[in-house]
N, CA, C and O atoms as a printed pandas DataFrame, in Angstrom:
     atom_number atom_name residue_name chain_id  residue_number  x_coord  y_coord  z_coord
0              1         N          MET        A               1  272.654   29.215  214.754
1              2        CA          MET        A               1  273.803   29.650  216.121
2              3         C          MET        A               1  272.369   30.027  216.925
3              4         O          MET        A               1  271.450   30.638  216.380
4              5         N          LEU        A               2  272.344   29.511  218.436
5              6        CA          LEU        A               2  271.357   29.605  219.411
6              7         C          LEU        A               2  271.380   31.070  219.449
7              8         O          LEU        A               2  272.033   31.665  218.592
8              9         N          SER        A               3  270.688   31.765  220.423
9             10        CA          SER        A               3  270.609   32.977  221.014
10            11         C          SER        A               3  271.506   32.832  221.868
11            12         O          SER        A               3  272.017   31.742  222.126
12            13         N          ALA        A               4  271.882   34.185  222.547
13            14        CA          ALA        A               4  273.074   34.434  223.380
14            15         C          ALA        A               4  272.380   34.288  224.944
15            16         O          ALA        A               4  273.107   34.445  225.925
16            17         N          ALA        A               5  270.774   33.943  225.123
17            18        CA          ALA        A               5  270.038   33.923  225.858
18            19         C          ALA        A               5  269.995   32.214  226.100
19            20         O          ALA        A               5  270.506   31.607  227.041
20            21         N          GLU        A               6  269.439   31.803  225.274
21            22        CA          GLU        A               6  269.983   30.240  225.035
22            23         C          GLU        A               6  270.666   29.674  225.643
23            24         O          GLU        A               6  270.378   28.895  226.551
24            25         N          ILE        A               7  272.095   30.080  225.098
25            26        CA          ILE        A               7  273.373   29.650  225.413
26            27         C          ILE        A               7  273.640   29.634  226.558
27            28         O          ILE        A               7  274.168   28.653  227.083
28            29         N          ALA        A               8  273.198   31.200  227.484
29            30        CA          ALA        A               8  273.504   31.083  228.916
30            31         C          ALA        A               8  272.411   30.100  229.327
31            32         O          ALA        A               8  272.699   29.257  230.177
32            33         N          LYS        A               9  271.420   30.123  228.905
33            34        CA          LYS        A               9  270.588   28.987  229.362
34            35         C          LYS        A               9  271.576   26.871  229.535
35            36         O          LYS        A               9  271.415   25.896  230.268
36            37         N          ASN        A              10  272.075   27.068  228.893
37            38        CA          ASN        A              10  272.599   25.804  228.487
38            39         C          ASN        A              10  274.067   25.566  229.389
39            40         O          ASN        A              10  274.745   24.718  229.969
40            41         N          THR        A              11  274.005   26.629  229.117
41            42        CA          THR        A              11  275.785   27.109  229.905
42            43         C          THR        A              11  275.224   26.310  231.581
43            44         O          THR        A              11  275.680   25.315  232.146
44            45         N          LYS        A              12  274.189   27.157  231.954
45            46        CA          LYS        A              12  273.693   26.935  233.353
46            47         C          LYS        A              12  273.358   25.432  233.579
47            48         O          LYS        A              12  273.913   24.810  234.485
48            49         N          ASN        A              13  272.431   24.841  232.735
49            50        CA          ASN        A              13  272.598   23.197  232.401
50            51         C          ASN        A              13  274.328   22.492  232.950
51            52         O          ASN        A              13  274.753   21.727  233.817
52            53         N          ALA        A              14  274.751   23.137  232.074
53            54        CA          ALA        A              14  275.836   22.117  232.046
54            55         C          ALA        A              14  276.555   22.432  233.468
55            56         O          ALA        A              14  277.014   21.473  234.088
56            57         N          ILE        A              15  276.624   23.211  233.788
57            58        CA          ILE        A              15  277.273   23.813  235.082
58            59         C          ILE        A              15  276.566   23.297  236.349
59            60         O          ILE        A              15  277.100   22.806  237.343
60            61         N          ASP        A              16  275.513   23.466  236.159
61            62        CA          ASP        A              16  274.449   22.657  237.253
62            63         C          ASP        A              16  274.250   21.252  237.341
63            64         O          ASP        A              16  274.070   20.639  238.393
64            65         N          ASN        A              17  274.295   20.661  235.962
65            66        CA          ASN        A              17  273.744   18.975  236.050
66            67         C          ASN        A              17  275.269   18.300  235.230
67            68         O          ASN        A              17  275.434   17.096  235.030
68            69         N          TRP        A              18  276.257   19.376  234.850
69            70        CA          TRP        A              18  277.583   17.864  233.712
70            71         C          TRP        A              18  278.790   18.690  234.851
71            72         O          TRP        A              18  279.896   18.671  234.312
72            73         N          MET        A              19  278.814   19.099  235.671
73            74        CA          MET        A              19  279.607   19.192  236.254
74            75         C          MET        A              19  280.939   20.332  235.312
75            76         O          MET        A              19  282.115   19.968  235.306
76            77         N          LEU        A              20  280.565   21.482  234.690
77            78        CA          LEU        A              20  281.105   21.959  234.174
78            79         C          LEU        A              20  282.359   22.851  234.925
79            80         O          LEU        A              20  281.899   23.487  235.873
80            81         N          GLY        A              21  283.540   23.015  234.772
81            82        CA          GLY        A              21  284.276   23.462  235.557
82            83         C          GLY        A              21  285.981   23.393  234.713
83            84         O          GLY        A              21  286.121   22.937  233.578
84            85         N          PRO        A              22  287.150   23.952  235.571
85            86        CA          PRO        A              22  286.814   24.336  237.133
86            87         C          PRO        A              22  286.195   26.139  236.612
87            88         O          PRO        A              22  286.042   26.552  235.462
88            89         N          LEU        A              23  285.967   26.850  237.861
89            90        CA          LEU        A              23  285.147   28.073  237.643
90            91         C          LEU        A              23  286.740   28.891  236.662
91            92         O          LEU        A              23  286.868   29.161  235.468
92            93         N          ALA        A              24  287.448   29.016  237.532
93            94        CA          ALA        A              24  288.617   29.663  237.082
94            95         C          ALA        A              24  289.889   28.947  236.369
95            96         O          ALA        A              24  291.021   29.000  236.850
96            97         N          PRO        A              25  289.579   28.299  235.213
97            98        CA          PRO        A              25  290.833   27.236  234.870
98            99         C          PRO        A              25  292.145   27.677  234.651
99           100         O          PRO        A              25  292.499   28.847  234.505
100          101         N          SER        A              26  292.786   26.759  234.637
101          102        CA          SER        A              26  294.343   27.314  235.141
102          103         C          SER        A              26  295.129   26.156  234.756
103          104         O          SER        A              26  294.748   25.011  235.000
104          105         N          ASN        A              27  296.308   26.446  234.111
105          106        CA          ASN        A              27  296.985   25.334  233.504
106          107         C          ASN        A              27  298.407   24.933  234.580
107          108         O          ASN        A              27  299.432   24.280  234.380
108          109         N          MET        A              28  297.879   25.667  235.753
109          110        CA          MET        A              28  298.887   25.314  236.965
110          111         C          MET        A              28  298.561   23.507  237.283
111          112         O          MET        A              28  297.521   22.854  237.371
112          113         N          PRO        A              29  299.763   23.225  237.369
113          114        CA          PRO        A              29  299.290   21.919  238.241
114          115         C          PRO        A              29  298.827   21.534  239.401
115          116         O          PRO        A              29  298.558   20.356  239.635
116          117         N          THR        A              30  298.701   22.393  240.167
117          118        CA          THR        A              30  298.169   22.498  241.790
118          119         C          THR        A              30  296.859   23.806  241.973
119          120         O          THR        A              30  296.564   24.459  242.974
120          121         N          ALA        A              31  296.344   23.834  240.744
121          122        CA          ALA        A              31  295.211   24.834  240.820
122          123         C          ALA        A              31  293.677   23.876  240.872
123          124         O          ALA        A              31  293.593   22.695  240.536
124          125         N          ASN        A              32  292.826   24.523  241.256
125          126        CA          ASN        A              32  291.505   24.098  241.406
126          127         C          ASN        A              32  291.508   22.211  241.931
127          128         O          ASN        A              32  290.768   21.298  241.564
128          129         N          LYS        A              33  292.603   22.219  242.845
129          130        CA          LYS        A              33  292.638   20.827  243.576
130          131         C          LYS        A              33  290.989   20.169  243.283
131          132         O          LYS        A              33  290.670   19.248  242.531
132          133         N          ASP        A              34  290.207   20.935  244.087
133          134        CA          ASP        A              34  289.047   20.338  245.083
134          135         C          ASP        A              34  287.943   20.183  243.874
135          136         O          ASP        A              34  286.967   19.436  243.945
136          137         N          TYR        A              35  288.182   20.798  243.049
137          138        CA          TYR        A              35  287.354   20.585  241.409
138          139         C          TYR        A              35  287.786   19.069  240.661
139          140         O          TYR        A              35  287.085   18.083  240.436
140          141         N          TRP        A              36  289.416   19.361  240.346
141          142        CA          TRP        A              36  289.890   18.087  239.747
142          143         C          TRP        A              36  289.862   16.738  240.556
143          144         O          TRP        A              36  289.683   15.703  239.915
144          145         N          ARG        A              37  290.017   16.682  241.838
145          146        CA          ARG        A              37  289.240   14.955  242.823
146          147         C          ARG        A              37  287.937   15.319  242.725
147          148         O          ARG        A              37  287.373   14.249  242.495
148          149         N          GLU        A              38  286.933   16.352  242.765
149          150        CA          GLU        A              38  285.597   15.803  242.279
150          151         C          GLU        A              38  285.389   15.013  241.333
151          152         O          GLU        A              38  284.801   13.934  241.406
152          153         N          PHE        A              39  286.102   15.760  239.912
153          154        CA          PHE        A              39  285.356   14.967  238.644
154          155         C          PHE        A              39  286.404   14.308  238.799
155          156         O          PHE        A              39  286.048   13.237  238.307
156          157         N          ALA        A              40  287.572   14.143  239.165
157          158        CA          ALA        A              40  287.794   12.421  239.174
158          159         C          ALA        A              40  287.421   11.210  239.621
159          160         O          ALA        A              40  287.579   10.096  239.121
160          161         N          ALA        A              41  286.780   11.640  240.867
161          162        CA          ALA        A              41  286.110   10.837  241.740
162          163         C          ALA        A              41  284.479   10.424  240.837
163          164         O          ALA        A              41  283.917    9.409  240.427
164          165         N          ALA        A              42  284.269   11.632  240.864
165          166        CA          ALA        A              42  282.310   11.021  239.537
166          167         C          ALA        A              42  282.945   11.185  238.387
167          168         O          ALA        A              42  282.325   12.010  237.717
168          169         N          THR        A              43  283.918   10.780  237.821
169          170        CA          THR        A              43  284.114    9.724  236.471
170          171         C          THR        A              43  284.902    8.231  236.449
171          172         O          THR        A              43  285.088    7.479  235.493
172          173         N          LEU        A              44  285.299    8.084  237.878
173          174        CA          LEU        A              44  286.281    7.360  238.176
174          175         C          LEU        A              44  287.612    7.072  237.596
175          176         O          LEU        A              44  287.958    5.966  237.183
176          177         N          ILE        A              45  288.232    7.996  237.595
177          178        CA          ILE        A              45  289.886    7.796  237.121
178          179         C          ILE        A              45  290.444    8.588  237.775
179          180         O          ILE        A              45  289.654    8.971  238.638
180          181         N          SER        A              46  291.789    9.284  237.907
181          182        CA          SER        A              46  292.446    9.186  238.403
182          183         C          SER        A              46  292.271   10.777  238.021
183          184         O          SER        A              46  291.625   11.137  237.036
184          185         N          GLU        A              47  293.102   11.927  239.166
185          186        CA          GLU        A              47  292.948   13.237  239.326
186          187         C          GLU        A              47  293.738   13.417  238.251
187          188         O          GLU        A              47  293.362   14.284  237.462
188          189         N          LYS        A              48  294.993   12.680  237.938
189          190        CA          LYS        A              48  296.268   12.743  236.715
190          191         C          LYS        A              48  295.264   12.770  235.110
191          192         O          LYS        A              48  295.267   13.683  234.283
192          193         N          GLU        A              49  294.652   11.769  235.061
193          194        CA          GLU        A              49  293.911   11.757  234.125
194          195         C          GLU        A              49  292.583   12.646  233.781
195          196         O          GLU        A              49  292.158   12.867  232.647
196          197         N          ALA        A              50  292.186   12.970  234.650
197          198        CA          ALA        A              50  291.118   14.152  234.844
198          199         C          ALA        A              50  291.618   15.548  234.081
199          200         O          ALA        A              50  291.330   16.225  233.093
200          201         N          ARG        A              51  292.238   15.535  234.817
201          202        CA          ARG        A              51  293.246   17.363  234.275
202          203         C          ARG        A              51  293.955   17.150  232.760
203          204         O          ARG        A              51  294.554   18.030  232.141
204          205         N          CYS        A              52  293.764   15.935  232.374
205          206        CA          CYS        A              52  294.509   15.786  230.984
206          207         C          CYS        A              52  292.622   15.549  229.687
207          208         O          CYS        A              52  292.513   15.523  228.461
208          209         N          ARG        A              53  291.377   15.415  231.002
209          210        CA          ARG        A              53  290.599   15.568  229.853
210          211         C          ARG        A              53  290.310   17.139  229.682
211          212         O          ARG        A              53  289.911   17.583  230.758
212          213         N          LEU        A              54  290.370   17.995  228.819
213          214        CA          LEU        A              54  289.632   19.324  228.849
214          215         C          LEU        A              54  288.813   19.307  226.864
215          216         O          LEU        A              54  289.025   18.640  225.851
216          217         N          CYS        A              55  287.742   20.615  227.300
217          218        CA          CYS        A              55  287.114   20.466  226.319
218          219         C          CYS        A              55  287.553   20.540  225.144
219          220         O          CYS        A              55  286.805   20.279  224.201
220          221         N          SER        A              56  289.054   20.965  224.922
221          222        CA          SER        A              56  290.170   21.171  223.757
222          223         C          SER        A              56  290.047   19.869  222.875
223          224         O          SER        A              56  289.950   19.772  221.652
224          225         N          ASN        A              57  290.078   18.875  223.872
225          226        CA          ASN        A              57  290.379   17.230  223.031
226          227         C          ASN        A              57  288.789   16.324  223.300
227          228         O          ASN        A              57  288.634   15.107  223.201
228          229         N          CYS        A              58  287.482   17.619  223.747
229          230        CA          CYS        A              58  286.705   16.475  223.572
230          231         C          CYS        A              58  286.239   15.748  222.234
231          232         O          CYS        A              58  287.142   15.382  221.482
232          233         N          GLU        A              59  285.080   15.531  221.906
233          234        CA          GLU        A              59  284.490   15.139  220.921
234          235         C          GLU        A              59  283.515   15.655  220.164
235          236         O          GLU        A              59  283.158   15.375  219.019
236          237         N          TYR        A              60  282.921   16.853  221.345
237          238        CA          TYR        A              60  281.892   17.582  220.868
238          239         C          TYR        A              60  282.446   19.038  220.921
239          240         O          TYR        A              60  281.739   19.949  220.489
240          241         N          TYR        A              61  283.556   19.269  221.382
241          242        CA          TYR        A              61  284.248   20.559  221.170
242          243         C          TYR        A              61  284.441   21.294  219.429
243          244         O          TYR        A              61  285.279   20.768  218.696
244          245         N          ASP        A              62  283.894   22.089  219.081
245          246        CA          ASP        A              62  283.981   22.412  217.883
246          247         C          ASP        A              62  284.271   23.976  217.768
247          248         O          ASP        A              62  283.490   24.892  218.025
248          249         N          ASN        A              63  285.575   24.055  217.322
249          250        CA          ASN        A              63  286.501   25.356  217.003
250          251         C          ASN        A              63  287.141   25.880  215.505
251          252         O          ASN        A              63  287.872   26.714  214.971
252          253         N          THR        A              64  286.356   24.824  215.298
253          254        CA          THR        A              64  286.408   25.613  213.432
254          255         C          THR        A              64  286.408   27.029  213.530
255          256         O          THR        A              64  285.956   27.670  214.478
256          257         N          PRO        A              65  287.063   27.593  212.263
257          258        CA          PRO        A              65  287.136   28.588  211.931
258          259         C          PRO        A              65  285.645   29.235  211.699
259          260         O          PRO        A              65  285.465   30.356  212.175
260          261         N          GLU        A              66  284.418   28.515  210.904
261          262        CA          GLU        A              66  282.912   28.477  210.707
262          263         C          GLU        A              66  282.154   28.936  212.054
263          264         O          GLU        A              66  281.446   29.942  212.104
264          265         N          LYS        A              67  282.391   28.081  213.126
265          266        CA          LYS        A              67  281.892   28.321  214.170
266          267         C          LYS        A              67  282.208   29.391  214.811
267          268         O          LYS        A              67  281.351   30.208  215.147
268          269         N          LYS        A              68  283.688   29.558  215.111
269          270        CA          LYS        A              68  284.235   30.517  215.675
270          271         C          LYS        A              68  283.714   31.772  215.365
271          272         O          LYS        A              68  283.365   32.527  216.272
272          273         N          SER        A              69  283.571   32.251  213.558
273          274        CA          SER        A              69  282.834   33.365  213.119
274          275         C          SER        A              69  281.361   33.464  213.485
275          276         O          SER        A              69  280.811   34.564  213.539
276          277         N          GLU        A              70  280.496   31.948  213.823
277          278        CA          GLU        A              70  279.408   32.374  214.410
278          279         C          GLU        A              70  279.090   32.860  215.771
279          280         O          GLU        A              70  278.005   33.296  216.156
280          281         N          MET        A              71  280.246   32.717  216.485
281          282        CA          MET        A              71  280.413   32.358  217.797
282          283         C          MET        A              71  280.523   34.126  218.404
283          284         O          MET        A              71  280.391   34.557  219.549
284          285         N          LEU        A              72  280.832   34.895  217.029
285          286        CA          LEU        A              72  281.457   36.124  217.540
286          287         C          LEU        A              72  280.021   37.078  217.903
287          288         O          LEU        A              72  280.047   38.077  218.622
288          289         N          ALA        A              73  278.816   36.537  217.250
289          290        CA          ALA        A              73  277.989   37.385  217.560
290          291         C          ALA        A              73  277.013   37.317  218.942
291          292         O          ALA        A              73  276.044   37.990  219.294
292          293         N          ILE        A              74  277.756   36.150  219.572
293          294        CA          ILE        A              74  277.678   36.083  221.093
294          295         C          ILE        A              74  278.473   36.572  221.701
295          296         O          ILE        A              74  279.633   36.163  221.756
296          297         N          PRO        A              75  277.877   37.899  222.502
297          298        CA          PRO        A              75  278.787   38.832  223.710
298          299         C          PRO        A              75  279.942   37.923  224.334
299          300         O          PRO        A              75  279.523   36.766  224.334
300          301         N          MET        A              76  280.872   37.971  224.717
301          302        CA          MET        A              76  281.619   38.074  225.932
302          303         C          MET        A              76  280.923   37.607  227.364
303          304         O          MET        A              76  279.907   38.292  227.480
304          305         N          ASN        A              77  281.046   36.817  228.375
305          306        CA          ASN        A              77  280.682   37.146  229.438
306          307         C          ASN        A              77  282.143   36.686  230.531
307          308         O          ASN        A              77  283.270   36.205  230.410
308          309         N          LYS        A              78  281.404   37.104  231.393
309          310        CA          LYS        A              78  282.206   36.684  233.046
310          311         C          LYS        A              78  282.701   35.432  232.586
311          312         O          LYS        A              78  283.914   35.253  232.469
312          313         N          PHE        A              79  282.132   34.831  232.403
313          314        CA          PHE        A              79  282.512   32.917  232.477
314          315         C          PHE        A              79  283.620   32.753  231.169
315          316         O          PHE        A              79  284.368   31.777  231.110
316          317         N          ASP        A              80  283.624   33.731  230.231
317          318        CA          ASP        A              80  284.743   33.847  229.223
318          319         C          ASP        A              80  286.169   33.948  229.802
319          320         O          ASP        A              80  287.202   33.327  229.553
320          321         N          VAL        A              81  285.877   34.927  230.645
321          322        CA          VAL        A              81  287.510   35.385  230.891
322          323         C          VAL        A              81  288.235   34.427  231.589
323          324         O          VAL        A              81  287.888   33.781  232.578
324          325         N          GLY        A              82  289.376   34.401  230.911
325          326        CA          GLY        A              82  290.579   33.667  231.354
326          327         C          GLY        A              82  290.303   32.247  231.291
327          328         O          GLY        A              82  290.970   31.427  231.921
328          329         N          ALA        A              83  289.411   31.968  230.602
329          330        CA          ALA        A              83  289.090   30.331  230.369
330          331         C          ALA        A              83  289.588   29.592  229.405
331          332         O          ALA        A              83  289.454   28.377  229.263
332          333         N          GLY        A              84  290.506   30.775  228.350
333          334        CA          GLY        A              84  290.948   30.103  227.462
334          335         C          GLY        A              84  289.805   30.832  225.989
335          336         O          GLY        A              84  288.986   31.747  225.904
336          337         N          SER        A              85  290.482   29.596  224.874
337          338        CA          SER        A              85  289.980   29.404  223.212
338          339         C          SER        A              85  288.530   29.223  223.648
339          340         O          SER        A              85  288.270   28.242  224.346
340          341         N          ARG        A              86  287.472   30.147  223.275
341          342        CA          ARG        A              86  286.261   29.791  223.030
342          343         C          ARG        A              86  286.004   28.491  221.908
343          344         O          ARG        A              86  286.759   28.282  220.959
344          345         N          GLY        A              87  284.981   27.801  222.172
345          346        CA          GLY        A              87  284.747   26.224  221.458
346          347         C          GLY        A              87  282.933   26.507  221.495
347          348         O          GLY        A              87  282.111   27.208  222.085
348          349         N          PHE        A              88  282.975   25.851  220.844
349          350        CA          PHE        A              88  281.147   25.236  220.599
350          351         C          PHE        A              88  280.610   23.846  221.070
351          352         O          PHE        A              88  280.460   23.009  220.180
352          353         N          CYS        A              89  280.295   23.484  222.370
353          354        CA          CYS        A              89  279.844   22.314  222.818
354          355         C          CYS        A              89  278.714   21.589  222.055
355          356         O          CYS        A              89  277.578   21.888  222.422
356          357         N          THR        A              90  278.814   20.789  221.170
357          358        CA          THR        A              90  278.178   20.316  220.090
358          359         C          THR        A              90  276.961   19.319  220.497
359          360         O          THR        A              90  275.892   19.202  219.898
360          361         N          LYS        A              91  277.425   18.568  221.764
361          362        CA          LYS        A              91  276.357   18.150  222.434
362          363         C          LYS        A              91  275.476   19.027  223.802
363          364         O          LYS        A              91  274.331   18.819  224.203
364          365         N          LEU        A              92  275.948   19.499  224.031
365          366        CA          LEU        A              92  274.941   20.275  225.215
366          367         C          LEU        A              92  274.830   21.529  224.559
367          368         O          LEU        A              92  274.611   22.291  225.501
368          369         N          ASP        A              93  274.845   22.209  223.527
369          370        CA          ASP        A              93  274.659   23.661  222.667
370          371         C          ASP        A              93  275.244   24.511  223.380
371          372         O          ASP        A              93  274.355   25.174  223.914
372          373         N          PHE        A              94  276.517   24.977  223.786
373          374        CA          PHE        A              94  277.056   26.289  224.678
374          375         C          PHE        A              94  278.357   26.349  224.498
375          376         O          PHE        A              94  278.917   25.348  224.052
376          377         N          ILE        A              95  278.956   27.276  224.739
377          378        CA          ILE        A              95  280.285   27.895  224.185
378          379         C          ILE        A              95  280.939   27.788  225.326
379          380         O          ILE        A              95  280.701   28.490  226.309
380          381         N          CYS        A              96  281.890   26.815  225.262
381          382        CA          CYS        A              96  282.974   26.040  225.970
382          383         C          CYS        A              96  284.318   26.755  225.657
383          384         O          CYS        A              96  284.536   27.437  224.656
384          385         N          HIS        A              97  285.378   26.435  226.896
385          386        CA          HIS        A              97  286.839   26.963  226.707
386          387         C          HIS        A              97  287.115   25.597  226.723
387          388         O          HIS        A              97  286.427   24.662  227.133
388          389         N          ASP        A              98  288.771   25.629  225.964
389          390        CA          ASP        A              98  289.875   24.504  225.902
390          391         C          ASP        A              98  290.397   24.202  227.410
391          392         O          ASP        A              98  290.786   23.091  227.771
392          393         N          LEU        A              99  290.338   25.582  228.400
393          394        CA          LEU        A              99  290.782   24.850  229.580
394          395         C          LEU        A              99  289.685   24.158  230.372
395          396         O          LEU        A              99  290.124   23.840  231.477
396          397         N          ARG        A             100  288.176   23.747  230.170
397          398        CA          ARG        A             100  287.648   23.587  230.791
398          399         C          ARG        A             100  287.121   21.535  230.516
399          400         O          ARG        A             100  287.591   20.755  229.688
400          401         N          VAL        A             101  286.254   21.330  231.366
401          402        CA          VAL        A             101  285.525   20.141  230.999
402          403         C          VAL        A             101  284.315   19.972  231.729
403          404         O          VAL        A             101  284.094   20.712  232.688
404          405         N          CYS        A             102  283.309   18.882  231.314
405          406        CA          CYS        A             102  282.057   18.649  231.959
406          407         C          CYS        A             102  282.173   16.795  231.718
407          408         O          CYS        A             102  282.928   15.997  231.161
408          409         N          MET        A             103  281.178   16.781  232.358
409          410        CA          MET        A             103  280.623   14.978  232.391
410          411         C          MET        A             103  280.488   14.437  231.089
411          412         O          MET        A             103  280.426   13.210  231.018
412          413         N          ALA        A             104  280.422   15.214  229.863
413          414        CA          ALA        A             104  279.637   15.010  228.880
414          415         C          ALA        A             104  281.059   14.474  227.930
415          416         O          ALA        A             104  281.075   13.950  226.816
416          417         N          TRP        A             105  282.288   14.861  228.914
417          418        CA          TRP        A             105  283.371   14.661  227.838
418          419         C          TRP        A             105  283.704   13.529  227.536
419          420         O          TRP        A             105  283.646   12.633  228.378
420          421         N          GLU        A             106  284.224   13.247  225.993
421          422        CA          GLU        A             106  284.264   11.958  225.269
422          423         C          GLU        A             106  285.624   12.144  224.176
423          424         O          GLU        A             106  285.834   13.006  223.323
424          425         N          ARG        A             107  286.297   11.149  224.531
425          426        CA          ARG        A             107  287.761   11.471  223.575
426          427         C          ARG        A             107  287.371   11.448  222.365
427          428         O          ARG        A             107  286.688   10.560  221.856
428          429         N          LYS        A             108  287.879   12.649  221.718
429          430        CA          LYS        A             108  288.322   13.133  220.265
430          431         C          LYS        A             108  288.818   12.164  219.540
431          432         O          LYS        A             108  289.868   11.913  220.132
432          433         N          ASP        A             109  288.721   11.138  218.245
433          434        CA          ASP        A             109  289.420   10.509  217.647
434          435         C          ASP        A             109  290.097   11.133  216.545
435          436         O          ASP        A             109  289.413   11.821  215.788
436          437         N          PHE        A             110  291.411   10.999  216.314
437          438        CA          PHE        A             110  291.709   11.844  215.409
438          439         C          PHE        A             110  292.392   10.809  214.151
439          440         O          PHE        A             110  293.189    9.884  214.305
440          441         N          GLU        A             111  291.791   11.313  212.908
441          442        CA          GLU        A             111  291.793   10.167  212.093
442          443         C          GLU        A             111  293.337   10.443  211.904
443          444         O          GLU        A             111  293.900   11.258  212.636
444          445         N          ASP        A             112  294.272    9.499  210.542
445          446        CA          ASP        A             112  294.760    9.949  210.340
446          447         C          ASP        A             112  294.964   10.150  208.737
447          448         O          ASP        A             112  295.070    9.116  208.078
448          449         N          THR        A             113  295.019   11.228  208.151
449          450        CA          THR        A             113  294.882   11.538  206.954
450          451         C          THR        A             113  295.962   11.311  206.376
451          452         O          THR        A             113  295.728   11.764  205.256
452          453         N          THR        A             114  296.965   10.932  206.354
453          454        CA          THR        A             114  298.472   10.703  205.878
454          455         C          THR        A             114  298.206    9.158  204.991
455          456         O          THR        A             114  297.990    8.079  205.543
456          457         N          GLU        A             115  298.298    9.415  203.333
457          458        CA          GLU        A             115  298.436    7.956  202.964
458          459         C          GLU        A             115  299.851    7.028  202.965
459          460         O          GLU        A             115  300.989    7.482  202.854
460          461         N          GLU        A             116  299.465    5.559  203.126
461          462        CA          GLU        A             116  300.364    5.262  203.180
462          463         C          GLU        A             116  300.957    5.118  201.778
463          464         O          GLU        A             116  300.433    5.187  200.666
464          465         N          MET        A             117  302.335    4.874  202.213
465          466        CA          MET        A             117  303.577    4.987  201.145
466          467         C          MET        A             117  303.575    3.251  200.749
467          468         O          MET        A             117  303.199    2.402  201.557
468          469         N          ASP        A             118  303.805    3.102  200.096
469          470        CA          ASP        A             118  303.888    1.334  198.924
470          471         C          ASP        A             118  305.068    1.405  199.228
471          472         O          ASP        A             118  305.861    0.553  198.827
C-alpha cells in the first residue's frame, strides 16, 4: 500500500486532472447539478447516465476485505467525510469513494458465476 502522502498526491492528481468529484457527494437527484452537467459534457453522455457512473461500479474500484484492511492504515481526511464507503482506485492509486466518479471510470463487467443447468 502506498503511503498517506503518496495517496494524497494521487488524490490531488485525480481532482486536478481527472475531474474527481463531486466535492460533496449526495444521493439526492438534484445535488451537485453543476458538477454532473460538466462531467456529462466532458464524457459526451447525458446527465442521467453520468449520475449512474460512480466509483462503486467502476472497473478500478477495489473494496475487497483485503484492500479495506490495508486502507485502515491510511488516516481519514476531510475528503473522506460524507463521501460514502472508501475503496481504492487501482488505476490512479488513491482512495476513492463509492459516491464519486472521475474521468478514468470504466464499466465493471460482472461475471456470471452461476452454472448452467442441463
